All heavy atoms as a GROMACS GRO file, in nm:
protein
  591
    1MET      N    1  -1.951  18.472  23.910
    1MET     CA    2  -1.911  18.371  23.817
    1MET      C    3  -1.915  18.234  23.887
    1MET      O    4  -1.879  18.219  24.002
    1MET     CB    5  -1.761  18.403  23.777
    1MET     CG    6  -1.712  18.313  23.669
    1MET     SD    7  -1.546  18.353  23.611
    1MET     CE    8  -1.556  18.521  23.562
    2ALA      N    9  -1.964  18.136  23.818
    2ALA     CA   10  -1.978  18.004  23.871
    2ALA      C   11  -1.841  17.940  23.898
    2ALA      O   12  -1.746  17.963  23.824
    2ALA     CB   13  -2.057  17.913  23.778
    3LYS      N   14  -1.830  17.863  24.003
    3LYS     CA   15  -1.703  17.796  24.040
    3LYS      C   16  -1.707  17.653  23.990
    3LYS      O   17  -1.814  17.591  23.990
    3LYS     CB   18  -1.683  17.796  24.192
    3LYS     CG   19  -1.684  17.936  24.254
    3LYS     CD   20  -1.561  18.008  24.217
    3LYS     CE   21  -1.560  18.145  24.287
    3LYS     NZ   22  -1.449  18.228  24.253
    4VAL      N   23  -1.591  17.603  23.948
    4VAL     CA   24  -1.578  17.466  23.898
    4VAL      C   25  -1.465  17.402  23.975
    4VAL      O   26  -1.360  17.462  23.995
    4VAL     CB   27  -1.545  17.463  23.749
    4VAL    CG1   28  -1.521  17.322  23.702
    4VAL    CG2   29  -1.657  17.530  23.671
    5VAL      N   30  -1.482  17.280  24.021
    5VAL     CA   31  -1.376  17.207  24.091
    5VAL      C   32  -1.285  17.143  23.985
    5VAL      O   33  -1.336  17.074  23.891
    5VAL     CB   34  -1.433  17.097  24.184
    5VAL    CG1   35  -1.323  17.020  24.247
    5VAL    CG2   36  -1.520  17.160  24.289
    6LYS      N   37  -1.157  17.169  23.998
    6LYS     CA   38  -1.059  17.117  23.902
    6LYS      C   39  -0.938  17.070  23.980
    6LYS      O   40  -0.880  17.140  24.061
    6LYS     CB   41  -1.018  17.226  23.806
    6LYS     CG   42  -0.937  17.179  23.689
    6LYS     CD   43  -1.022  17.101  23.595
    6LYS     CE   44  -0.946  17.060  23.469
    6LYS     NZ   45  -1.021  16.974  23.387
    7ASN      N   46  -0.899  16.942  23.961
    7ASN     CA   47  -0.781  16.889  24.026
    7ASN      C   48  -0.658  16.923  23.944
    7ASN      O   49  -0.657  16.904  23.821
    7ASN     CB   50  -0.789  16.739  24.044
    7ASN     CG   51  -0.897  16.697  24.139
    7ASN    OD1   52  -0.921  16.768  24.238
    7ASN    ND2   53  -0.962  16.584  24.114
    8LEU      N   54  -0.556  16.971  24.008
    8LEU     CA   55  -0.430  17.005  23.944
    8LEU      C   56  -0.317  16.926  24.006
    8LEU      O   57  -0.314  16.908  24.125
    8LEU     CB   58  -0.402  17.155  23.954
    8LEU     CG   59  -0.504  17.251  23.897
    8LEU    CD1   60  -0.470  17.395  23.933
    8LEU    CD2   61  -0.509  17.236  23.745
    9THR      N   62  -0.220  16.889  23.927
    9THR     CA   63  -0.098  16.828  23.978
    9THR      C   64   0.013  16.932  23.966
    9THR      O   65   0.044  16.980  23.856
    9THR     CB   66  -0.062  16.704  23.896
    9THR    OG1   67  -0.172  16.612  23.900
    9THR    CG2   68   0.063  16.636  23.950
   10LEU      N   69   0.064  16.975  24.082
   10LEU     CA   70   0.161  17.082  24.086
   10LEU      C   71   0.290  17.039  24.156
   10LEU      O   72   0.288  16.952  24.242
   10LEU     CB   73   0.104  17.204  24.160
   10LEU     CG   74  -0.028  17.259  24.106
   10LEU    CD1   75  -0.086  17.359  24.205
   10LEU    CD2   76  -0.003  17.322  23.970
   11ASP      N   77   0.398  17.103  24.123
   11ASP     CA   78   0.528  17.080  24.188
   11ASP      C   79   0.514  17.126  24.333
   11ASP      O   80   0.455  17.231  24.364
   11ASP     CB   81   0.634  17.162  24.114
   11ASP     CG   82   0.769  17.141  24.172
   11ASP    OD1   83   0.825  17.028  24.160
   11ASP    OD2   84   0.823  17.239  24.235
   12SER      N   85   0.571  17.049  24.424
   12SER     CA   86   0.555  17.079  24.568
   12SER      C   87   0.619  17.216  24.603
   12SER      O   88   0.565  17.288  24.687
   12SER     CB   89   0.616  16.969  24.655
   12SER     OG   90   0.757  16.960  24.630
   13GLU      N   91   0.725  17.252  24.537
   13GLU     CA   92   0.787  17.382  24.563
   13GLU      C   93   0.697  17.496  24.513
   13GLU      O   94   0.692  17.600  24.574
   13GLU     CB   95   0.929  17.388  24.496
   13GLU     CG   96   1.027  17.296  24.557
   13GLU     CD   97   1.053  17.324  24.705
   13GLU    OE1   98   1.066  17.445  24.741
   13GLU    OE2   99   1.056  17.229  24.785
   14ALA      N  100   0.629  17.473  24.403
   14ALA     CA  101   0.536  17.570  24.352
   14ALA      C  102   0.420  17.594  24.450
   14ALA      O  103   0.376  17.706  24.474
   14ALA     CB  104   0.482  17.533  24.212
   15VAL      N  105   0.372  17.484  24.510
   15VAL     CA  106   0.264  17.493  24.607
   15VAL      C  107   0.310  17.571  24.731
   15VAL      O  108   0.238  17.661  24.778
   15VAL     CB  109   0.213  17.353  24.644
   15VAL    CG1  110   0.112  17.360  24.760
   15VAL    CG2  111   0.149  17.287  24.523
   16LYS      N  112   0.430  17.541  24.778
   16LYS     CA  113   0.482  17.610  24.893
   16LYS      C  114   0.494  17.761  24.867
   16LYS      O  115   0.458  17.846  24.947
   16LYS     CB  116   0.619  17.555  24.933
   16LYS     CG  117   0.612  17.420  24.997
   16LYS     CD  118   0.752  17.366  25.030
   16LYS     CE  119   0.746  17.224  25.072
   16LYS     NZ  120   0.884  17.166  25.094
   17ALA      N  121   0.549  17.793  24.748
   17ALA     CA  122   0.563  17.935  24.709
   17ALA      C  123   0.427  18.001  24.695
   17ALA      O  124   0.406  18.114  24.740
   17ALA     CB  125   0.639  17.946  24.580
   18GLY      N  126   0.330  17.929  24.643
   18GLY     CA  127   0.197  17.983  24.628
   18GLY      C  128   0.128  18.006  24.760
   18GLY      O  129   0.059  18.107  24.780
   19GLU      N  130   0.147  17.912  24.852
   19GLU     CA  131   0.090  17.927  24.985
   19GLU      C  132   0.151  18.048  25.058
   19GLU      O  133   0.079  18.128  25.119
   19GLU     CB  134   0.113  17.801  25.068
   19GLU     CG  135   0.029  17.684  25.022
   19GLU     CD  136   0.065  17.553  25.088
   19GLU    OE1  137   0.178  17.540  25.139
   19GLU    OE2  138  -0.022  17.463  25.086
   20LYS      N  139   0.280  18.063  25.046
   20LYS     CA  140   0.349  18.179  25.111
   20LYS      C  141   0.299  18.311  25.052
   20LYS      O  142   0.263  18.405  25.124
   20LYS     CB  143   0.500  18.166  25.094
   20LYS     CG  144   0.576  18.276  25.162
   20LYS     CD  145   0.726  18.257  25.138
   20LYS     CE  146   0.800  18.375  25.197
   20LYS     NZ  147   0.946  18.364  25.174
   21PHE      N  148   0.295  18.317  24.919
   21PHE     CA  149   0.249  18.435  24.847
   21PHE      C  150   0.104  18.467  24.884
   21PHE      O  151   0.068  18.584  24.909
   21PHE     CB  152   0.265  18.418  24.698
   21PHE     CG  153   0.236  18.542  24.621
   21PHE    CD1  154   0.330  18.641  24.603
   21PHE    CD2  155   0.110  18.562  24.560
   21PHE    CE1  156   0.303  18.756  24.530
   21PHE    CE2  157   0.083  18.675  24.489
   21PHE     CZ  158   0.178  18.774  24.475
   22SER      N  159   0.020  18.365  24.886
   22SER     CA  160  -0.124  18.390  24.913
   22SER      C  161  -0.145  18.438  25.056
   22SER      O  162  -0.227  18.524  25.082
   22SER     CB  163  -0.205  18.265  24.888
   22SER     OG  164  -0.172  18.162  24.975
   23ARG      N  165  -0.065  18.388  25.154
   23ARG     CA  166  -0.075  18.437  25.289
   23ARG      C  167  -0.031  18.588  25.296
   23ARG      O  168  -0.097  18.665  25.360
   23ARG     CB  169   0.015  18.357  25.384
   23ARG     CG  170  -0.048  18.226  25.431
   23ARG     CD  171   0.030  18.166  25.549
   23ARG     NE  172   0.174  18.144  25.516
   23ARG     CZ  173   0.225  18.034  25.457
   23ARG    NH1  174   0.139  17.940  25.421
   23ARG    NH2  175   0.351  18.024  25.434
   24GLN      N  176   0.076  18.619  25.224
   24GLN     CA  177   0.126  18.758  25.225
   24GLN      C  178   0.022  18.851  25.162
   24GLN      O  179   0.011  18.965  25.205
   24GLN     CB  180   0.257  18.768  25.149
   24GLN     CG  181   0.373  18.700  25.214
   24GLN     CD  182   0.496  18.697  25.126
   24GLN    OE1  183   0.491  18.714  25.004
   24GLN    NE2  184   0.610  18.670  25.186
   25LYS      N  185  -0.048  18.806  25.062
   25LYS     CA  186  -0.145  18.890  24.989
   25LYS      C  187  -0.287  18.881  25.044
   25LYS      O  188  -0.377  18.950  24.998
   25LYS     CB  189  -0.142  18.857  24.842
   25LYS     CG  190  -0.010  18.878  24.773
   25LYS     CD  191   0.031  19.024  24.782
   25LYS     CE  192   0.168  19.044  24.717
   25LYS     NZ  193   0.215  19.181  24.727
   26GLY      N  194  -0.306  18.790  25.142
   26GLY     CA  195  -0.442  18.775  25.197
   26GLY      C  196  -0.544  18.717  25.102
   26GLY      O  197  -0.658  18.761  25.096
   27THR      N  198  -0.502  18.621  25.020
   27THR     CA  199  -0.586  18.560  24.924
   27THR      C  200  -0.566  18.408  24.929
   27THR      O  201  -0.496  18.358  25.017
   27THR     CB  202  -0.563  18.620  24.782
   27THR    OG1  203  -0.664  18.568  24.696
   27THR    CG2  204  -0.424  18.582  24.731
   28SER      N  205  -0.626  18.337  24.836
   28SER     CA  206  -0.613  18.188  24.835
   28SER      C  207  -0.536  18.149  24.708
   28SER      O  208  -0.528  18.225  24.611
   28SER     CB  209  -0.746  18.124  24.836
   28SER     OG  210  -0.819  18.150  24.713
   29ILE      N  211  -0.482  18.027  24.712
   29ILE     CA  212  -0.416  17.975  24.594
   29ILE      C  213  -0.518  17.962  24.478
   29ILE      O  214  -0.484  17.990  24.365
   29ILE     CB  215  -0.348  17.840  24.623
   29ILE    CG1  216  -0.230  17.859  24.719
   29ILE    CG2  217  -0.302  17.771  24.495
   29ILE    CD1  218  -0.159  17.735  24.760
   30SER      N  219  -0.640  17.922  24.510
   30SER     CA  220  -0.742  17.912  24.408
   30SER      C  221  -0.763  18.048  24.338
   30SER      O  222  -0.774  18.054  24.215
   30SER     CB  223  -0.872  17.862  24.467
   30SER     OG  224  -0.860  17.732  24.510
   31GLN      N  225  -0.766  18.156  24.417
   31GLN     CA  226  -0.784  18.285  24.355
   31GLN      C  227  -0.663  18.328  24.273
   31GLN      O  228  -0.675  18.387  24.167
   31GLN     CB  229  -0.811  18.390  24.465
   31GLN     CG  230  -0.850  18.525  24.408
   31GLN     CD  231  -0.979  18.520  24.327
   31GLN    OE1  232  -1.082  18.468  24.376
   31GLN    NE2  233  -0.974  18.568  24.207
   32LEU      N  234  -0.543  18.293  24.323
   32LEU     CA  235  -0.422  18.322  24.242
   32LEU      C  236  -0.426  18.253  24.108
   32LEU      O  237  -0.395  18.312  24.006
   32LEU     CB  238  -0.295  18.276  24.320
   32LEU     CG  239  -0.261  18.352  24.445
   32LEU    CD1  240  -0.141  18.285  24.515
   32LEU    CD2  241  -0.232  18.499  24.418
   33VAL      N  242  -0.463  18.125  24.105
   33VAL     CA  243  -0.469  18.051  23.984
   33VAL      C  244  -0.579  18.106  23.893
   33VAL      O  245  -0.557  18.124  23.771
   33VAL     CB  246  -0.493  17.897  24.010
   33VAL    CG1  247  -0.514  17.824  23.880
   33VAL    CG2  248  -0.373  17.841  24.082
   34SER      N  249  -0.693  18.142  23.948
   34SER     CA  250  -0.803  18.200  23.871
   34SER      C  251  -0.758  18.332  23.806
   34SER      O  252  -0.782  18.352  23.687
   34SER     CB  253  -0.923  18.227  23.961
   34SER     OG  254  -0.984  18.107  23.998
   35ASP      N  255  -0.690  18.415  23.886
   35ASP     CA  256  -0.644  18.544  23.832
   35ASP      C  257  -0.543  18.520  23.720
   35ASP      O  258  -0.544  18.589  23.616
   35ASP     CB  259  -0.581  18.627  23.941
   35ASP     CG  260  -0.680  18.675  24.044
   35ASP    OD1  261  -0.804  18.669  24.019
   35ASP    OD2  262  -0.638  18.720  24.156
   36LEU      N  263  -0.454  18.425  23.739
   36LEU     CA  264  -0.356  18.392  23.635
   36LEU      C  265  -0.423  18.346  23.505
   36LEU      O  266  -0.395  18.400  23.397
   36LEU     CB  267  -0.260  18.286  23.680
   36LEU     CG  268  -0.163  18.234  23.578
   36LEU    CD1  269  -0.056  18.338  23.542
   36LEU    CD2  270  -0.096  18.110  23.624
   37LEU      N  271  -0.517  18.254  23.518
   37LEU     CA  272  -0.583  18.202  23.403
   37LEU      C  273  -0.669  18.309  23.330
   37LEU      O  274  -0.673  18.318  23.205
   37LEU     CB  275  -0.669  18.081  23.436
   37LEU     CG  276  -0.588  17.958  23.485
   37LEU    CD1  277  -0.681  17.847  23.533
   37LEU    CD2  278  -0.491  17.910  23.381
   38LEU      N  279  -0.734  18.392  23.409
   38LEU     CA  280  -0.814  18.499  23.348
   38LEU      C  281  -0.726  18.602  23.280
   38LEU      O  282  -0.759  18.662  23.178
   38LEU     CB  283  -0.904  18.567  23.452
   38LEU     CG  284  -1.021  18.482  23.499
   38LEU    CD1  285  -1.088  18.550  23.618
   38LEU    CD2  286  -1.120  18.455  23.386
   39GLY      N  287  -0.606  18.621  23.332
   39GLY     CA  288  -0.511  18.716  23.274
   39GLY      C  289  -0.459  18.669  23.140
   39GLY      O  290  -0.415  18.747  23.059
   40LEU      N  291  -0.464  18.537  23.114
   40LEU     CA  292  -0.423  18.485  22.985
   40LEU      C  293  -0.511  18.530  22.871
   40LEU      O  294  -0.463  18.539  22.758
   40LEU     CB  295  -0.419  18.330  22.988
   40LEU     CG  296  -0.319  18.268  23.081
   40LEU    CD1  297  -0.337  18.117  23.084
   40LEU    CD2  298  -0.177  18.307  23.045
   41GLU      N  299  -0.634  18.560  22.899
   41GLU     CA  300  -0.726  18.610  22.795
   41GLU      C  301  -0.677  18.742  22.734
   41GLU      O  302  -0.688  18.768  22.617
   41GLU     CB  303  -0.864  18.631  22.851
   41GLU     CG  304  -0.935  18.504  22.889
   41GLU     CD  305  -1.076  18.533  22.950
   41GLU    OE1  306  -1.104  18.651  22.978
   41GLU    OE2  307  -1.147  18.434  22.975
   42ASP      N  308  -0.616  18.826  22.820
   42ASP     CA  309  -0.571  18.958  22.777
   42ASP      C  310  -0.431  18.952  22.721
   42ASP      O  311  -0.383  19.046  22.658
   42ASP     CB  312  -0.573  19.056  22.892
   42ASP     CG  313  -0.715  19.083  22.946
   42ASP    OD1  314  -0.806  19.072  22.863
   42ASP    OD2  315  -0.729  19.112  23.060
   43HIS      N  316  -0.358  18.841  22.746
   43HIS     CA  317  -0.221  18.834  22.703
   43HIS      C  318  -0.212  18.841  22.551
   43HIS      O  319  -0.281  18.773  22.480
   43HIS     CB  320  -0.157  18.701  22.750
   43HIS     CG  321  -0.013  18.688  22.719
   43HIS    ND1  322   0.081  18.766  22.785
   43HIS    CD2  323   0.055  18.616  22.631
   43HIS    CE1  324   0.201  18.738  22.738
   43HIS    NE2  325   0.187  18.646  22.645
   44GLY      N  326  -0.125  18.928  22.502
   44GLY     CA  327  -0.110  18.945  22.356
   44GLY      C  328  -0.204  19.048  22.298
   44GLY      O  329  -0.184  19.093  22.187
   45GLN      N  330  -0.308  19.088  22.371
   45GLN     CA  331  -0.399  19.186  22.320
   45GLN      C  332  -0.364  19.326  22.368
   45GLN      O  333  -0.411  19.423  22.316
   45GLN     CB  334  -0.541  19.150  22.361
   45GLN     CG  335  -0.589  19.021  22.304
   45GLN     CD  336  -0.730  18.984  22.351
   45GLN    OE1  337  -0.793  19.061  22.425
   45GLN    NE2  338  -0.774  18.865  22.317
   46GLN      N  339  -0.280  19.333  22.471
   46GLN     CA  340  -0.241  19.464  22.525
   46GLN      C  341  -0.130  19.522  22.438
   46GLN      O  342  -0.043  19.448  22.396
   46GLN     CB  343  -0.194  19.449  22.668
   46GLN     CG  344  -0.298  19.396  22.762
   46GLN     CD  345  -0.239  19.374  22.901
   46GLN    OE1  346  -0.122  19.383  22.922
   46GLN    NE2  347  -0.325  19.340  22.996
   47GLU      N  348  -0.138  19.650  22.421
   47GLU     CA  349  -0.030  19.718  22.351
   47GLU      C  350   0.084  19.745  22.450
   47GLU      O  351   0.062  19.770  22.565
   47GLU     CB  352  -0.078  19.852  22.294
   47GLU     CG  353  -0.166  19.838  22.169
   47GLU     CD  354  -0.192  19.972  22.105
   47GLU    OE1  355  -0.101  20.059  22.110
   47GLU    OE2  356  -0.299  19.986  22.057
   48LEU      N  357   0.207  19.733  22.399
   48LEU     CA  358   0.321  19.763  22.483
   48LEU      C  359   0.338  19.913  22.494
   48LEU      O  360   0.305  19.988  22.399
   48LEU     CB  361   0.446  19.700  22.418
   48LEU     CG  362   0.447  19.550  22.400
   48LEU    CD1  363   0.574  19.505  22.331
   48LEU    CD2  364   0.439  19.483  22.538
   49SER      N  365   0.394  19.954  22.604
   49SER     CA  366   0.420  20.095  22.618
   49SER      C  367   0.528  20.139  22.518
   49SER      O  368   0.604  20.054  22.473
   49SER     CB  369   0.470  20.127  22.762
   49SER     OG  370   0.598  20.074  22.779
   50PRO      N  371   0.533  20.264  22.481
   50PRO     CA  372   0.637  20.307  22.384
   50PRO      C  373   0.779  20.275  22.432
   50PRO      O  374   0.862  20.236  22.351
   50PRO     CB  375   0.615  20.459  22.377
   50PRO     CG  376   0.470  20.478  22.411
   50PRO     CD  377   0.440  20.372  22.515
   51ALA      N  378   0.807  20.289  22.561
   51ALA     CA  379   0.940  20.260  22.610
   51ALA      C  380   0.972  20.111  22.596
   51ALA      O  381   1.086  20.077  22.554
   51ALA     CB  382   0.950  20.302  22.760
   52THR      N  383   0.876  20.024  22.626
   52THR     CA  384   0.899  19.880  22.611
   52THR      C  385   0.920  19.843  22.465
   52THR      O  386   1.005  19.766  22.428
   52THR     CB  387   0.781  19.804  22.671
   52THR    OG1  388   0.766  19.838  22.807
   52THR    CG2  389   0.806  19.651  22.662
   53SER      N  390   0.839  19.904  22.377
   53SER     CA  391   0.853  19.879  22.236
   53SER      C  392   0.992  19.918  22.182
   53SER      O  393   1.055  19.847  22.104
   53SER     CB  394   0.747  19.956  22.154
   53SER     OG  395   0.620  19.907  22.186
   54ARG      N  396   1.042  20.032  22.233
   54ARG     CA  397   1.175  20.074  22.190
   54ARG      C  398   1.280  19.982  22.241
   54ARG      O  399   1.375  19.947  22.170
   54ARG     CB  400   1.204  20.218  22.240
   54ARG     CG  401   1.130  20.326  22.165
   54ARG     CD  402   1.184  20.465  22.197
   54ARG     NE  403   1.174  20.499  22.338
   54ARG     CZ  404   1.068  20.550  22.399
   54ARG    NH1  405   0.961  20.577  22.330
   54ARG    NH2  406   1.070  20.574  22.529
   55LEU      N  407   1.267  19.934  22.365
   55LEU     CA  408   1.364  19.840  22.418
   55LEU      C  409   1.362  19.707  22.343
   55LEU      O  410   1.469  19.654  22.314
   55LEU     CB  411   1.338  19.816  22.567
   55LEU     CG  412   1.370  19.932  22.660
   55LEU    CD1  413   1.322  19.902  22.802
   55LEU    CD2  414   1.520  19.958  22.663
   56LEU      N  415   1.248  19.663  22.308
   56LEU     CA  416   1.241  19.538  22.229
   56LEU      C  417   1.300  19.558  22.090
   56LEU      O  418   1.360  19.465  22.036
   56LEU     CB  419   1.094  19.492  22.220
   56LEU     CG  420   1.038  19.428  22.345
   56LEU    CD1  421   0.886  19.399  22.327
   56LEU    CD2  422   1.108  19.302  22.385
   57GLY      N  423   1.284  19.675  22.035
   57GLY     CA  424   1.337  19.705  21.904
   57GLY      C  425   1.486  19.705  21.897
   57GLY      O  426   1.546  19.684  21.789
   58ILE      N  427   1.552  19.722  22.007
   58ILE     CA  428   1.702  19.720  22.010
   58ILE      C  429   1.752  19.586  21.966
   58ILE      O  430   1.855  19.577  21.897
   58ILE     CB  431   1.754  19.758  22.152
   58ILE    CG1  432   1.727  19.903  22.178
   58ILE    CG2  433   1.900  19.723  22.164
   58ILE    CD1  434   1.758  19.945  22.319
   59GLY      N  435   1.685  19.479  22.004
   59GLY     CA  436   1.736  19.343  21.980
   59GLY      C  437   1.697  19.284  21.846
   59GLY      O  438   1.736  19.175  21.814
   60ARG      N  439   1.621  19.353  21.767
   60ARG     CA  440   1.578  19.298  21.638
   60ARG      C  441   1.564  19.411  21.536
   60ARG      O  442   1.565  19.527  21.569
   60ARG     CB  443   1.449  19.223  21.656
   60ARG     CG  444   1.335  19.308  21.705
   60ARG     CD  445   1.209  19.223  21.720
   60ARG     NE  446   1.105  19.313  21.771
   60ARG     CZ  447   1.012  19.274  21.849
   60ARG    NH1  448   1.006  19.152  21.895
   60ARG    NH2  449   0.921  19.357  21.893
   61GLY      N  450   1.552  19.371  21.412
   61GLY     CA  451   1.532  19.470  21.307
   61GLY      C  452   1.657  19.492  21.229
   61GLY      O  453   1.762  19.429  21.251
   62LYS      N  454   1.650  19.581  21.126
   62LYS     CA  455   1.759  19.597  21.033
   62LYS      C  456   1.878  19.669  21.092
   62LYS      O  457   1.990  19.658  21.039
   62LYS     CB  458   1.709  19.670  20.908
   62LYS     CG  459   1.659  19.810  20.935
   62LYS     CD  460   1.605  19.871  20.810
   62LYS     CE  461   1.553  20.010  20.833
   62LYS     NZ  462   1.496  20.071  20.719
   63GLY      N  463   1.862  19.740  21.202
   63GLY     CA  464   1.974  19.812  21.257
   63GLY      C  465   2.052  19.740  21.364
   63GLY      O  466   2.141  19.797  21.429
   64VAL      N  467   2.023  19.612  21.384
   64VAL     CA  468   2.086  19.535  21.492
   64VAL      C  469   2.238  19.525  21.472
   64VAL      O  470   2.315  19.550  21.563
   64VAL     CB  471   2.025  19.396  21.505
   64VAL    CG1  472   2.102  19.312  21.604
   64VAL    CG2  473   1.880  19.408  21.546
   65ALA      N  474   2.280  19.496  21.348
   65ALA     CA  475   2.423  19.478  21.322
   65ALA      C  476   2.496  19.610  21.347
   65ALA      O  477   2.604  19.612  21.409
   65ALA     CB  478   2.446  19.430  21.178
   66ASP      N  479   2.437  19.721  21.304
   66ASP     CA  480   2.499  19.854  21.326
   66ASP      C  481   2.509  19.882  21.476
   66ASP      O  482   2.607  19.935  21.525
   66ASP     CB  483   2.420  19.964  21.258
   66ASP     CG  484   2.425  19.954  21.108
   66ASP    OD1  485   2.522  19.897  21.054
   66ASP    OD2  486   2.330  20.006  21.043
   67TYR      N  487   2.406  19.848  21.549
   67TYR     CA  488   2.405  19.874  21.693
   67TYR      C  489   2.508  19.789  21.763
   67TYR      O  490   2.581  19.836  21.848
   67TYR     CB  491   2.266  19.848  21.751
   67TYR     CG  492   2.257  19.876  21.897
   67TYR    CD1  493   2.261  20.009  21.940
   67TYR    CD2  494   2.243  19.774  21.989
   67TYR    CE1  495   2.253  20.040  22.077
   67TYR    CE2  496   2.235  19.807  22.126
   67TYR     CZ  497   2.240  19.936  22.168
   67TYR     OH  498   2.233  19.967  22.300
   68HIS      N  499   2.521  19.662  21.717
   68HIS     CA  500   2.625  19.575  21.778
   68HIS      C  501   2.762  19.624  21.749
   68HIS      O  502   2.852  19.622  21.833
   68HIS     CB  503   2.606  19.435  21.727
   68HIS     CG  504   2.488  19.364  21.785
   68HIS    ND1  505   2.453  19.232  21.758
   68HIS    CD2  506   2.392  19.407  21.875
   68HIS    CE1  507   2.344  19.201  21.823
   68HIS    NE2  508   2.306  19.304  21.891
   69GLU      N  509   2.785  19.677  21.629
   69GLU     CA  510   2.913  19.734  21.592
   69GLU      C  511   2.941  19.856  21.680
   69GLU      O  512   3.054  19.877  21.730
   69GLU     CB  513   2.918  19.773  21.446
   69GLU     CG  514   2.932  19.657  21.354
   69GLU     CD  515   2.934  19.705  21.206
   69GLU    OE1  516   2.986  19.813  21.178
   69GLU    OE2  517   2.882  19.630  21.125
   70TYR      N  518   2.842  19.942  21.699
   70TYR     CA  519   2.857  20.059  21.785
   70TYR      C  520   2.898  20.018  21.928
   70TYR      O  521   2.988  20.075  21.984
   70TYR     CB  522   2.725  20.138  21.784
   70TYR     CG  523   2.708  20.233  21.900
   70TYR    CD1  524   2.777  20.353  21.903
   70TYR    CD2  525   2.630  20.200  22.011
   70TYR    CE1  526   2.765  20.443  22.008
   70TYR    CE2  527   2.615  20.288  22.117
   70TYR     CZ  528   2.684  20.406  22.115
   70TYR     OH  529   2.671  20.491  22.220
   71LEU      N  530   2.830  19.916  21.979
   71LEU     CA  531   2.862  19.872  22.117
   71LEU      C  532   3.005  19.815  22.121
   71LEU      O  533   3.076  19.841  22.218
   71LEU     CB  534   2.761  19.768  22.164
   71LEU     CG  535   2.622  19.817  22.192
   71LEU    CD1  536   2.531  19.697  22.229
   71LEU    CD2  537   2.620  19.919  22.303
   72ALA      N  538   3.043  19.741  22.020
   72ALA     CA  539   3.178  19.685  22.019
   72ALA      C  540   3.281  19.796  22.018
   72ALA      O  541   3.381  19.789  22.090
   72ALA     CB  542   3.193  19.595  21.898
   73ARG      N  543   3.258  19.899  21.933
   73ARG     CA  544   3.355  20.014  21.930
   73ARG      C  545   3.360  20.087  22.063
   73ARG      O  546   3.463  20.121  22.114
   73ARG     CB  547   3.318  20.111  21.818
   73ARG     CG  548   3.351  20.060  21.679
   73ARG     CD  549   3.338  20.171  21.575
   73ARG     NE  550   3.214  20.244  21.580
   73ARG     CZ  551   3.098  20.210  21.520
   73ARG    NH1  552   3.098  20.101  21.444
   73ARG    NH2  553   2.990  20.281  21.530
   74LYS      N  554   3.241  20.107  22.118
   74LYS     CA  555   3.229  20.185  22.242
   74LYS      C  556   3.299  20.116  22.359
   74LYS      O  557   3.367  20.184  22.440
   74LYS     CB  558   3.083  20.210  22.277
   74LYS     CG  559   3.060  20.293  22.401
   74LYS     CD  560   2.916  20.323  22.422
   74LYS     CE  561   2.898  20.406  22.551
   74LYS     NZ  562   2.759  20.436  22.574
   75TYR      N  563   3.284  19.988  22.374
   75TYR     CA  564   3.331  19.915  22.494
   75TYR      C  565   3.459  19.836  22.472
   75TYR      O  566   3.504  19.771  22.559
   75TYR     CB  567   3.221  19.826  22.548
   75TYR     CG  568   3.101  19.908  22.600
   75TYR    CD1  569   2.984  19.912  22.530
   75TYR    CD2  570   3.117  19.982  22.716
   75TYR    CE1  571   2.874  19.987  22.578
   75TYR    CE2  572   3.010  20.057  22.763
   75TYR     CZ  573   2.889  20.059  22.694
   75TYR     OH  574   2.785  20.134  22.743
   76SER      N  575   3.518  19.843  22.356
   76SER     CA  576   3.644  19.765  22.333
   76SER      C  577   3.763  19.854  22.331
   76SER      O  578   3.854  19.840  22.251
   76SER     CB  579   3.632  19.686  22.203
   76SER     OG  580   3.622  19.777  22.092
   77ARG      N  581   3.770  19.948  22.423
   77ARG     CA  582   3.886  20.039  22.429
   77ARG      C  583   3.998  19.980  22.502
   77ARG      O  584   4.001  19.912  22.594
   77ARG     CB  585   3.842  20.171  22.498
   77ARG     CG  586   3.737  20.242  22.414
   77ARG     CD  587   3.694  20.364  22.482
   77ARG     NE  588   3.582  20.418  22.400
   77ARG     CZ  589   3.528  20.530  22.424
   77ARG    NH1  590   3.572  20.608  22.514
   77ARG    NH2  591   3.428  20.574  22.347
   0.00000   0.00000   0.00000
C-alpha cells in the first residue's frame, strides 16, 4: 500500500502514551494510527457476539422498566 505523509496535531499526553505503547508492542506510532484508521472501515459492519447483544439488550427495549423493578425489589431489602 502506498504511503502518504500527513501532519497531525495531537495532545502531548496522547503522543507520550502512543510512544510508550509502540515501544512495548515493537511498532511505530505511524503504524498504530494506520491500524486504527483502517479499523474504522470495519466498524459497524461486524456483528456483535450473542453474549454482547444480550448485554446490550438489558439496557434498552420494552422490558427495561420490568427489569429495573426487578432489580429494585431484589436489592432494596
